[in-house]
OpenMM code with the backbone's topology and positions (N, CA, C; nanometers):
from openmm import Vec3, app, unit

residues = "MET LEU ASP PHE ASP ILE ALA PHE LEU TYR HIS VAL GLU THR LYS ARG LEU LYS GLU ALA VAL ARG ARG ASN LEU SER ARG PHE PRO PRO ASP PHE MET PHE GLU ILE ASN PRO GLU GLU TYR ALA SER LEU ARG THR GLN PHE ALA THR ILE GLU LYS ARG GLY LYS GLY LYS HIS SER LYS TYR SER PRO PHE ALA PHE THR GLU GLN GLY ILE ALA MET LEU SER GLY LEU LEU SER SER PRO ARG ALA ILE GLU MET ASN ILE ALA ILE MET ARG ALA PHE ILE ALA VAL ARG LYS LEU MET LEU GLN TYR SER GLU LEU ALA ASP GLU VAL GLU ILE ILE LYS ARG SER VAL THR ASN HIS ASN GLU GLN LEU ASN LEU ILE TYR GLU ALA ILE GLU ASN ILE LEU ASP GLU GLN ALA GLU SER LYS ALA LEU GLN ASN ARG ASN ARG ILE GLY PHE MET LYS".split()
positions = [
    Vec3(-0.0619, 0.1468, -1.5541),
    Vec3(-0.0210, 0.0391, -1.6410),
    Vec3(0.0586, 0.0973, -1.7569),
    Vec3(0.1498, 0.0195, -1.8080),
    Vec3(0.2322, 0.0658, -1.9189),
    Vec3(0.1680, 0.0317, -2.0524),
    Vec3(0.2006, 0.1117, -2.1539),
    Vec3(0.1353, 0.0984, -2.2848),
    Vec3(0.1503, -0.0408, -2.3458),
    Vec3(0.2680, -0.1024, -2.3313),
    Vec3(0.2861, -0.2334, -2.3944),
    Vec3(0.2052, -0.3415, -2.3238),
    Vec3(0.1816, -0.3251, -2.1927),
    Vec3(0.0954, -0.4200, -2.1217),
    Vec3(-0.0493, -0.4062, -2.1682),
    Vec3(-0.0937, -0.2826, -2.1817),
    Vec3(-0.2314, -0.2581, -2.2270),
    Vec3(-0.2488, -0.3076, -2.3702),
    Vec3(-0.1507, -0.2789, -2.4561),
    Vec3(-0.1583, -0.3235, -2.5952),
    Vec3(-0.1675, -0.4761, -2.6018),
    Vec3(-0.0908, -0.5438, -2.5180),
    Vec3(-0.0964, -0.6897, -2.5144),
    Vec3(-0.2359, -0.7381, -2.4751),
    Vec3(-0.2927, -0.6765, -2.3712),
    Vec3(-0.4264, -0.7159, -2.3258),
    Vec3(-0.5341, -0.6866, -2.4297),
    Vec3(-0.5184, -0.5745, -2.5010),
    Vec3(-0.6179, -0.5340, -2.6008),
    Vec3(-0.5974, -0.6024, -2.7355),
    Vec3(-0.4886, -0.6789, -2.7499),
    Vec3(-0.4530, -0.7454, -2.8758),
    Vec3(-0.4324, -0.6449, -2.9895),
    Vec3(-0.3591, -0.5386, -2.9572),
    Vec3(-0.3200, -0.4423, -3.0603),
    Vec3(-0.1700, -0.4210, -3.0469),
    Vec3(-0.1086, -0.3688, -3.1520),
    Vec3(0.0336, -0.3374, -3.1447),
    Vec3(0.0526, -0.2145, -3.0571),
    Vec3(0.1607, -0.2130, -2.9821),
    Vec3(0.1916, -0.0979, -2.8978),
    Vec3(0.2008, 0.0286, -2.9832),
    Vec3(0.2588, 0.0122, -3.1009),
    Vec3(0.2733, 0.1238, -3.1941),
    Vec3(0.1368, 0.1850, -3.2266),
    Vec3(0.0368, 0.1018, -3.2502),
    Vec3(-0.0981, 0.1500, -3.2850),
    Vec3(-0.1642, 0.2173, -3.1650),
    Vec3(-0.1429, 0.1618, -3.0480),
    Vec3(-0.1969, 0.2222, -2.9267),
    Vec3(-0.1391, 0.3620, -2.9069),
    Vec3(-0.0071, 0.3721, -2.9218),
    Vec3(0.0582, 0.5023, -2.9059),
    Vec3(0.0101, 0.6015, -3.0112),
    Vec3(-0.0095, 0.5553, -3.1325),
    Vec3(-0.0604, 0.6440, -3.2383),
    Vec3(-0.1967, 0.7002, -3.2002),
    Vec3(-0.2833, 0.6134, -3.1517),
    Vec3(-0.4175, 0.6576, -3.1125),
    Vec3(-0.4106, 0.7602, -2.9996),
    Vec3(-0.3213, 0.7369, -2.9058),
    Vec3(-0.3072, 0.8304, -2.7934),
    Vec3(-0.2502, 0.9638, -2.8425),
    Vec3(-0.1478, 0.9585, -2.9255),
    Vec3(-0.0857, 1.0824, -2.9748),
    Vec3(-0.1837, 1.1661, -3.0578),
    Vec3(-0.2733, 1.0992, -3.1301),
    Vec3(-0.3737, 1.1722, -3.2077),
    Vec3(-0.4774, 1.2394, -3.1181),
    Vec3(-0.4869, 1.1927, -2.9948),
    Vec3(-0.5882, 1.2431, -2.9028),
    Vec3(-0.5261, 1.2890, -2.7711),
    Vec3(-0.4128, 1.3553, -2.7772),
    Vec3(-0.3417, 1.3954, -2.6563),
    Vec3(-0.4247, 1.4842, -2.5637),
    Vec3(-0.5178, 1.5604, -2.6201),
    Vec3(-0.5991, 1.6486, -2.5363),
    Vec3(-0.6875, 1.5689, -2.4397),
    Vec3(-0.7105, 1.4413, -2.4677),
    Vec3(-0.7900, 1.3555, -2.3799),
    Vec3(-0.7082, 1.2992, -2.2630),
    Vec3(-0.5781, 1.3196, -2.2658),
    Vec3(-0.4898, 1.2583, -2.1671),
    Vec3(-0.4056, 1.3630, -2.0942),
    Vec3(-0.4654, 1.4310, -1.9955),
    Vec3(-0.3863, 1.5240, -1.9147),
    Vec3(-0.2832, 1.4460, -1.8311),
    Vec3(-0.1891, 1.5143, -1.7691),
    Vec3(-0.0820, 1.4457, -1.6950),
    Vec3(-0.1300, 1.3512, -1.5850),
    Vec3(-0.2487, 1.3751, -1.5299),
    Vec3(-0.2963, 1.2838, -1.4261),
    Vec3(-0.3671, 1.1610, -1.4849),
    Vec3(-0.3799, 1.1540, -1.6185),
    Vec3(-0.4364, 1.0376, -1.6863),
    Vec3(-0.3269, 0.9523, -1.7496),
    Vec3(-0.2218, 1.0186, -1.8012),
    Vec3(-0.1166, 0.9474, -1.8727),
    Vec3(0.0077, 1.0340, -1.8764),
    Vec3(0.1236, 0.9714, -1.8661),
    Vec3(0.2502, 1.0430, -1.8801),
    Vec3(0.3512, 0.9509, -1.9450),
    Vec3(0.4537, 1.0104, -2.0021),
    Vec3(0.5586, 0.9316, -2.0656),
    Vec3(0.6716, 0.9122, -1.9657),
    Vec3(0.7142, 0.7892, -1.9527),
    Vec3(0.8218, 0.7576, -1.8587),
    Vec3(0.9527, 0.8085, -1.9174),
    Vec3(1.0341, 0.8738, -1.8331),
    Vec3(1.1603, 0.9271, -1.8845),
    Vec3(1.2610, 0.8152, -1.9072),
    Vec3(1.3660, 0.8400, -1.9868),
    Vec3(1.4617, 0.7330, -2.0223),
    Vec3(1.5271, 0.6638, -1.9030),
    Vec3(1.5568, 0.7384, -1.7959),
    Vec3(1.6184, 0.6766, -1.6786),
    Vec3(1.5220, 0.5779, -1.6121),
    Vec3(1.3962, 0.6191, -1.5992),
    Vec3(1.2959, 0.5302, -1.5407),
    Vec3(1.2765, 0.4060, -1.6281),
    Vec3(1.2740, 0.4271, -1.7590),
    Vec3(1.2549, 0.3162, -1.8520),
    Vec3(1.3720, 0.2180, -1.8432),
    Vec3(1.4938, 0.2713, -1.8351),
    Vec3(1.6118, 0.1842, -1.8214),
    Vec3(1.6025, 0.1037, -1.6928),
    Vec3(1.5560, 0.1669, -1.5867),
    Vec3(1.5388, 0.0983, -1.4593),
    Vec3(1.4335, -0.0115, -1.4712),
    Vec3(1.3246, 0.0168, -1.5398),
    Vec3(1.2196, -0.0834, -1.5606),
    Vec3(1.2726, -0.2030, -1.6390),
    Vec3(1.3504, -0.1750, -1.7423),
    Vec3(1.4011, -0.2825, -1.8278),
    Vec3(1.4910, -0.3764, -1.7509),
    Vec3(1.5595, -0.3275, -1.6484),
    Vec3(1.6462, -0.4144, -1.5696),
    Vec3(1.5679, -0.4917, -1.4649),
    Vec3(1.4440, -0.4500, -1.4382),
    Vec3(1.3680, -0.5138, -1.3313),
    Vec3(1.2818, -0.6300, -1.3754),
    Vec3(1.2488, -0.6381, -1.5036),
    Vec3(1.1697, -0.7537, -1.5441),
    Vec3(1.2156, -0.8071, -1.6784),
    Vec3(1.2180, -0.9382, -1.6849),
    Vec3(1.2710, -1.0057, -1.8028),
    Vec3(1.1641, -1.0303, -1.9075),
    Vec3(1.0380, -1.0109, -1.8761),
    Vec3(0.9305, -1.0427, -1.9704),
    Vec3(0.9195, -0.9418, -2.0824),
    Vec3(0.9981, -0.8358, -2.0770),
    Vec3(0.9905, -0.7329, -2.1808),
    Vec3(1.0539, -0.7801, -2.3113),
    Vec3(1.1402, -0.8815, -2.3035),
    Vec3(1.2119, -0.9250, -2.4232),
    Vec3(1.1201, -0.9873, -2.5268),
    Vec3(1.1473, -0.9538, -2.6516),
    Vec3(1.0788, -1.0153, -2.7659),
    Vec3(1.1867, -1.0798, -2.8519),
    Vec3(1.1485, -1.1581, -2.9458),
    Vec3(1.2459, -1.2244, -3.0329),
    Vec3(1.2861, -1.1333, -3.1482),
    Vec3(1.4131, -1.1446, -3.1878),
    Vec3(1.4600, -1.0809, -3.3100),
    Vec3(1.4712, -0.9304, -3.3050),
    Vec3(1.4577, -0.8712, -3.4235),
    Vec3(1.4737, -0.7272, -3.4396),
    Vec3(1.3653, -0.6531, -3.3616),
    Vec3(1.4027, -0.5368, -3.3083),
    Vec3(1.3063, -0.4591, -3.2317),
    Vec3(1.2813, -0.5173, -3.0942),
    Vec3(1.3877, -0.5715, -3.0376),
    Vec3(1.3775, -0.6358, -2.9074),
    Vec3(1.3184, -0.5417, -2.8022),
    Vec3(1.3629, -0.4170, -2.8033),
    Vec3(1.3122, -0.3149, -2.7113),
    Vec3(1.2709, -0.1932, -2.7922),
    Vec3(1.1651, -0.1299, -2.7483),
    Vec3(1.1186, -0.0086, -2.8156),
    Vec3(1.2211, 0.1028, -2.7967),
    Vec3(1.2400, 0.1843, -2.9004),
    Vec3(1.3335, 0.2958, -2.8852),
    Vec3(1.2659, 0.4150, -2.8196),
    Vec3(1.1341, 0.4079, -2.7993),
    Vec3(1.0596, 0.5158, -2.7352),
    Vec3(1.0214, 0.4752, -2.5934),
    Vec3(1.0219, 0.5718, -2.5061),
    Vec3(0.9793, 0.5441, -2.3690),
    Vec3(0.8304, 0.5133, -2.3673),
    Vec3(0.7896, 0.4225, -2.2806),
    Vec3(0.6472, 0.3863, -2.2769),
    Vec3(0.5626, 0.4932, -2.2093),
    Vec3(0.4338, 0.4881, -2.2394),
    Vec3(0.3362, 0.5705, -2.1703),
    Vec3(0.2906, 0.4920, -2.0475),
    Vec3(0.2680, 0.5622, -1.9397),
    Vec3(0.2108, 0.5017, -1.8195),
    Vec3(0.0717, 0.5616, -1.8015),
    Vec3(-0.0280, 0.4757, -1.7853),
    Vec3(-0.1661, 0.5194, -1.7749),
    Vec3(-0.2184, 0.4979, -1.6331),
    Vec3(-0.2903, 0.5972, -1.5831),
    Vec3(-0.3594, 0.5823, -1.4552),
    Vec3(-0.4950, 0.5177, -1.4829),
    Vec3(-0.5695, 0.4964, -1.3780),
    Vec3(-0.7030, 0.4379, -1.3933),
    Vec3(-0.7892, 0.5230, -1.4860),
    Vec3(-0.7828, 0.6550, -1.4697),
    Vec3(-0.8623, 0.7449, -1.5546),
    Vec3(-0.8147, 0.7400, -1.6991),
    Vec3(-0.6851, 0.7259, -1.7193),
    Vec3(-0.6303, 0.7160, -1.8542),
    Vec3(-0.6768, 0.5905, -1.9254),
    Vec3(-0.6829, 0.4810, -1.8512),
    Vec3(-0.7304, 0.3562, -1.9106),
    Vec3(-0.8779, 0.3687, -1.9469),
    Vec3(-0.9532, 0.4359, -1.8605),
    Vec3(-1.0949, 0.4588, -1.8915),
    Vec3(-1.1080, 0.5437, -2.0179),
    Vec3(-1.0217, 0.6424, -2.0342),
    Vec3(-1.0254, 0.7277, -2.1530),
    Vec3(-0.9884, 0.6470, -2.2777),
    Vec3(-0.8986, 0.5504, -2.2638),
    Vec3(-0.8615, 0.4654, -2.3773),
    Vec3(-0.9817, 0.3909, -2.4339),
    Vec3(-1.0781, 0.3606, -2.3495),
    Vec3(-1.1943, 0.2850, -2.3965),
    Vec3(-1.2701, 0.3620, -2.5040),
    Vec3(-1.2595, 0.4938, -2.5023),
    Vec3(-1.3236, 0.5739, -2.6063),
    Vec3(-1.2459, 0.5740, -2.7368),
    Vec3(-1.1168, 0.5429, -2.7293),
    Vec3(-1.0338, 0.5429, -2.8495),
    Vec3(-1.0309, 0.4070, -2.9172),
    Vec3(-1.0200, 0.3027, -2.8375),
    Vec3(-1.0101, 0.1676, -2.8907),
    Vec3(-1.1442, 0.0981, -2.8692),
    Vec3(-1.2137, 0.0736, -2.9777),
    Vec3(-1.3501, 0.0225, -2.9628),
    Vec3(-1.3687, -0.1199, -3.0158),
    Vec3(-1.2605, -0.1933, -3.0289),
    Vec3(-1.2760, -0.3331, -3.0714),
    Vec3(-1.3413, -0.4108, -2.9569),
    Vec3(-1.4104, -0.5186, -2.9879),
    Vec3(-1.4735, -0.5978, -2.8812),
    Vec3(-1.3734, -0.6428, -2.7739),
    Vec3(-1.2541, -0.6826, -2.8172),
    Vec3(-1.1510, -0.7268, -2.7220),
    Vec3(-1.1086, -0.6105, -2.6316),
    Vec3(-1.0906, -0.4908, -2.6892),
    Vec3(-1.0500, -0.3742, -2.6104),
    Vec3(-1.1564, -0.3395, -2.5072),
    Vec3(-1.2813, -0.3454, -2.5461),
    Vec3(-1.3904, -0.3148, -2.4536),
    Vec3(-1.3944, -0.4183, -2.3409),
    Vec3(-1.3822, -0.5447, -2.3773),
    Vec3(-1.3828, -0.6535, -2.2791),
    Vec3(-1.2689, -0.6368, -2.1788),
    Vec3(-1.1493, -0.6101, -2.2299),
    Vec3(-1.0335, -0.5956, -2.1420),
    Vec3(-1.0442, -0.4697, -2.0574),
    Vec3(-1.1000, -0.3635, -2.1137),
    Vec3(-1.1148, -0.2401, -2.0377),
    Vec3(-1.2071, -0.2620, -1.9177),
    Vec3(-1.3141, -0.3358, -1.9385),
    Vec3(-1.4056, -0.3674, -1.8284),
    Vec3(-1.3323, -0.4494, -1.7216),
    Vec3(-1.2530, -0.5470, -1.7651),
    Vec3(-1.1780, -0.6299, -1.6699),
    Vec3(-1.0766, -0.5473, -1.5913),
    Vec3(-1.0093, -0.4555, -1.6592),
    Vec3(-0.9103, -0.3703, -1.5916),
    Vec3(-0.9787, -0.2796, -1.4904),
    Vec3(-1.0921, -0.2218, -1.5269),
    Vec3(-1.1656, -0.1353, -1.4346),
    Vec3(-1.2103, -0.2142, -1.3113),
    Vec3(-1.2553, -0.3372, -1.3334),
    Vec3(-1.2947, -0.4210, -1.2190),
    Vec3(-1.1746, -0.4508, -1.1299),
    Vec3(-1.0592, -0.4705, -1.1895),
    Vec3(-0.9379, -0.4945, -1.1103),
    Vec3(-0.9040, -0.3714, -1.0263),
    Vec3(-0.9158, -0.2521, -1.0852),
    Vec3(-0.8907, -0.1295, -1.0091),
    Vec3(-0.9880, -0.1175, -0.8921),
    Vec3(-1.1125, -0.1516, -0.9152),
    Vec3(-1.2132, -0.1454, -0.8089),
    Vec3(-1.1781, -0.2433, -0.6976),
    Vec3(-1.1358, -0.3636, -0.7345),
    Vec3(-1.0980, -0.4637, -0.6346),
    Vec3(-0.9784, -0.4163, -0.5519),
    Vec3(-0.8809, -0.3552, -0.6169),
    Vec3(-0.7636, -0.3033, -0.5454),
    Vec3(-0.8063, -0.1917, -0.4502),
    Vec3(-0.8955, -0.1048, -0.4954),
    Vec3(-0.9441, 0.0042, -0.4106),
    Vec3(-1.0160, -0.0517, -0.2875),
    Vec3(-1.0964, -0.1557, -0.3064),
    Vec3(-1.1656, -0.2182, -0.1929),
    Vec3(-1.0656, -0.2761, -0.0935),
    Vec3(-0.9616, -0.3418, -0.1457),
    Vec3(-0.8584, -0.3976, -0.0576),
    Vec3(-0.7887, -0.2872, 0.0213),
    Vec3(-0.7614, -0.1766, -0.0459),
    Vec3(-0.6964, -0.0650, 0.0225),
    Vec3(-0.7858, -0.0102, 0.1335),
    Vec3(-0.9157, -0.0012, 0.1089),
    Vec3(-1.0081, 0.0465, 0.2113),
    Vec3(-1.0131, -0.0507, 0.3286),
    Vec3(-1.0173, -0.1802, 0.2988),
    Vec3(-1.0189, -0.2797, 0.4057),
    Vec3(-0.8905, -0.2717, 0.4872),
    Vec3(-0.7789, -0.2534, 0.4192),
    Vec3(-0.6517, -0.2409, 0.4892),
    Vec3(-0.6521, -0.1174, 0.5773),
    Vec3(-0.7068, -0.0086, 0.5254),
    Vec3(-0.7139, 0.1151, 0.6019),
    Vec3(-0.7991, 0.0965, 0.7265),
    Vec3(-0.9147, 0.0298, 0.7127),
    Vec3(-1.0004, 0.0043, 0.8275),
    Vec3(-0.9291, -0.0841, 0.9290),
    Vec3(-0.8573, -0.1846, 0.8811),
    Vec3(-0.7826, -0.2734, 0.9692),
    Vec3(-0.6735, -0.1961, 1.0428),
    Vec3(-0.6040, -0.1085, 0.9725),
    Vec3(-0.4990, -0.0273, 1.0347),
    Vec3(-0.5578, 0.0625, 1.1433),
    Vec3(-0.6764, 0.1189, 1.1174),
    Vec3(-0.7426, 0.2026, 1.2187),
    Vec3(-0.7763, 0.1213, 1.3430),
    Vec3(-0.8275, -0.0010, 1.3233),
    Vec3(-0.8615, -0.0870, 1.4365),
    Vec3(-0.7374, -0.1242, 1.5174),
    Vec3(-0.6282, -0.1542, 1.4488),
    Vec3(-0.5033, -0.1880, 1.5177),
    Vec3(-0.4554, -0.0685, 1.6001),
    Vec3(-0.4702, 0.0513, 1.5453),
    Vec3(-0.4283, 0.1725, 1.6176),
    Vec3(-0.5116, 0.1904, 1.7442),
    Vec3(-0.6425, 0.1643, 1.7353),
    Vec3(-0.7298, 0.1751, 1.8523),
    Vec3(-0.6873, 0.0739, 1.9589),
    Vec3(-0.6581, -0.0489, 1.9152),
    Vec3(-0.6144, -0.1524, 2.0093),
    Vec3(-0.4813, -0.1128, 2.0732),
    Vec3(-0.3914, -0.0566, 1.9925),
    Vec3(-0.2608, -0.0129, 2.0444),
    Vec3(-0.2783, 0.0914, 2.1548),
    Vec3(-0.3646, 0.1887, 2.1281),
    Vec3(-0.3894, 0.2931, 2.2286),
    Vec3(-0.4479, 0.2318, 2.3550),
    Vec3(-0.5400, 0.1387, 2.3368),
    Vec3(-0.6038, 0.0728, 2.4507),
    Vec3(-0.5002, -0.0031, 2.5325),
    Vec3(-0.4144, -0.0763, 2.4644),
    Vec3(-0.3106, -0.1522, 2.5335),
    Vec3(-0.2147, -0.0579, 2.6044),
    Vec3(-0.1820, 0.0541, 2.5418),
    Vec3(-0.0939, 0.1527, 2.6047),
    Vec3(-0.1574, 0.2033, 2.7337),
    Vec3(-0.2883, 0.2333, 2.7290),
    Vec3(-0.3584, 0.2769, 2.8495),
    Vec3(-0.3573, 0.1672, 2.9549),
    Vec3(-0.3764, 0.0415, 2.9120),
    Vec3(-0.3743, -0.0701, 3.0067),
    Vec3(-0.2370, -0.0833, 3.0695),
    Vec3(-0.1334, -0.0632, 2.9920),
    Vec3(0.0020, -0.0713, 3.0476),
    Vec3(0.0220, 0.0327, 3.1564),
    Vec3(-0.0236, 0.1540, 3.1287),
    Vec3(-0.0110, 0.2602, 3.2290),
    Vec3(-0.0895, 0.2254, 3.3549),
    Vec3(-0.2119, 0.1746, 3.3354),
    Vec3(-0.2954, 0.1374, 3.4490),
    Vec3(-0.2345, 0.0210, 3.5263),
    Vec3(-0.1806, -0.0774, 3.4536),
    Vec3(-0.1156, -0.1904, 3.5209),
    Vec3(0.0062, -0.1449, 3.6005),
    Vec3(0.0812, -0.0517, 3.5475),
    Vec3(0.1971, 0.0017, 3.6198),
    Vec3(0.1539, 0.0685, 3.7502),
    Vec3(0.0432, 0.1428, 3.7448),
    Vec3(-0.0088, 0.2059, 3.8666),
    Vec3(-0.0515, 0.1006, 3.9689),
    Vec3(-0.1156, -0.0059, 3.9204),
    Vec3(-0.1590, -0.1142, 4.0102),
    Vec3(-0.0368, -0.1819, 4.0721),
    Vec3(0.0661, -0.2096, 3.9904),
    Vec3(0.1876, -0.2726, 4.0430),
    Vec3(0.2540, -0.1835, 4.1481),
    Vec3(0.2593, -0.0549, 4.1245),
    Vec3(0.3187, 0.0373, 4.2217),
    Vec3(0.2396, 0.0363, 4.3521),
    Vec3(0.1052, 0.0368, 4.3393),
    Vec3(0.0217, 0.0349, 4.4601),
    Vec3(0.0451, -0.0939, 4.5383),
    Vec3(0.0538, -0.2074, 4.4681),
    Vec3(0.0785, -0.3360, 4.5352),
    Vec3(0.2152, -0.3341, 4.6026),
    Vec3(0.3160, -0.2825, 4.5350),
    Vec3(0.4499, -0.2738, 4.5944),
    Vec3(0.4489, -0.1866, 4.7186),
    Vec3(0.3773, -0.0739, 4.7143),
    Vec3(0.3683, 0.0147, 4.8311),
    Vec3(0.3017, -0.0562, 4.9481),
    Vec3(0.1932, -0.1313, 4.9201),
    Vec3(0.1235, -0.2063, 5.0258),
    Vec3(0.2166, -0.3112, 5.0846),
    Vec3(0.2901, -0.3834, 4.9955),
    Vec3(0.3833, -0.4857, 5.0441),
    Vec3(0.4957, -0.4234, 5.1264),
    Vec3(0.5458, -0.3085, 5.0838),
    Vec3(0.6503, -0.2396, 5.1599),
    Vec3(0.5991, -0.2000, 5.2985),
    Vec3(0.4739, -0.1474, 5.3032),
    Vec3(0.4151, -0.1073, 5.4324),
    Vec3(0.3986, -0.2283, 5.5220),
    Vec3(0.3528, -0.3396, 5.4657),
    Vec3(0.3367, -0.4619, 5.5457),
    Vec3(0.4718, -0.5116, 5.5957),
    Vec3(0.5732, -0.5026, 5.5123),
    Vec3(0.7074, -0.5464, 5.5540),
    Vec3(0.7578, -0.4591, 5.6678),
    Vec3(0.7347, -0.3287, 5.6596),
    Vec3(0.7762, -0.2377, 5.7687),
    Vec3(0.7001, -0.2696, 5.8964),
    Vec3(0.5692, -0.2990, 5.8820),
    Vec3(0.4863, -0.3305, 5.9981),
    Vec3(0.5358, -0.4581, 6.0657),
    Vec3(0.5688, -0.5599, 5.9878),
    Vec3(0.6205, -0.6851, 6.0433),
    Vec3(0.7547, -0.6619, 6.1097),
    Vec3(0.8357, -0.5784, 6.0482),
    Vec3(0.9673, -0.5502, 6.1065),
    Vec3(0.9504, -0.4837, 6.2416),
    Vec3(0.8514, -0.3962, 6.2549),
    Vec3(0.8270, -0.3303, 6.3834),
    Vec3(0.7766, -0.4301, 6.4866),
    Vec3(0.6931, -0.5226, 6.4456),
    Vec3(0.6367, -0.6206, 6.5378),
    Vec3(0.7426, -0.7211, 6.5842),
    Vec3(0.8348, -0.7552, 6.4987),
    Vec3(0.9336, -0.8582, 6.5315),
    Vec3(1.0625, -0.8012, 6.5916),
    Vec3(1.0679, -0.6767, 6.6226),
    Vec3(1.1919, -0.6200, 6.6769),
    Vec3(1.2063, -0.6543, 6.8248),
    Vec3(1.3261, -0.6482, 6.8674),
    Vec3(1.3520, -0.6715, 7.0094),
    Vec3(1.3080, -0.5488, 7.0856),
    Vec3(1.2207, -0.5674, 7.1842),
    Vec3(1.1662, -0.4565, 7.2627),
    Vec3(1.2655, -0.4204, 7.3736),
    Vec3(1.2651, -0.2939, 7.3956),
    Vec3(1.3510, -0.2427, 7.5027),
    Vec3(1.2601, -0.2038, 7.6195),
    Vec3(1.3048, -0.2313, 7.7314),
    Vec3(1.2256, -0.1873, 7.8473),
    Vec3(1.1660, -0.3030, 7.9243),
    Vec3(1.0597, -0.2736, 8.0012),
    Vec3(0.9967, -0.3682, 8.0903),
    Vec3(0.9207, -0.4742, 8.0145),
    Vec3(0.9439, -0.5997, 8.0469),
    Vec3(0.8753, -0.7097, 7.9798),
    Vec3(0.7915, -0.7844, 8.0829),
    Vec3(0.6788, -0.8224, 8.0515),
    Vec3(0.5926, -0.8957, 8.1422),
    Vec3(0.6214, -1.0414, 8.1452),
] * unit.nanometer
topology = app.Topology()
chain = topology.addChain("A")
for resn in residues:
    res = topology.addResidue(resn, chain)
    for name in ("N", "CA", "C"):
        topology.addAtom(name, app.Element.getBySymbol(name[0]), res)
């Protein structure tokens, strides 16, 4: 999540959130939080219109921080207002729900793969059955052709 989204949810200014993080940078290793580079930020700004605010300071001159799930959990130790705690719990529950969905999707993908393999085996088996039936039909056709041919020689 980006810093301005978290600040909005926590009802604090983005500036104050960033100050708290900068004062405690040792709590935020790169796998907890990182700063988005200017090119990425420019790309983000073109992708969503909700970033606009009214008047002066329409866009922040600093690149936003991006927080992972662990980074958001670490923020709960820095921001201790009742609203921040409430929102942090809600965000953690959302992460848990997303993780559950990903696991369900993974299980579903595994089941589809098993079915695919099974169907592939059935296709191979069906092809063998079709070939056997064709061979039997060919043999029967040859047998009928032999029976219906004009015989040469003595006829009773």
